[in-house]
Residue, then its C-alpha position, 0 to 999 in steps of 0.5 A: m503486514r498488508a494493513q501496515i503497508a496500507l497505513v504507511a502508504h496512506r500517510g504519503k510514503f513511497t515504496t522505498a520508504i515503506v520497504q525501509a520502515l517495515g523491513v519487507s521486500v519491494h516485491t511485497v510492497s508493490y504487490w499489496l499496493t497494486r491490490l489495494v489500488l485495484h480493489c479498494d474501490e470495490a470494498t470500501g468505496y474509497s479511491w486511492k487513485t485520486 
C-alpha cells in the first residue's frame, strides 16, 4: 500500500485524491506521506520536499 501511495503522490495528487483512488483512510495516507517525506532523502537521495 505504501508504494501505491508514494506513486500516486509522485504524480501530483493530494491526500484526498489518494484516499479516493486507493480506498484507504486519510490517516493511512498522511502517515505514509509523512514517513516518505521525512525519510526518503536518507534512503534514496531524492528529495520530496522540493
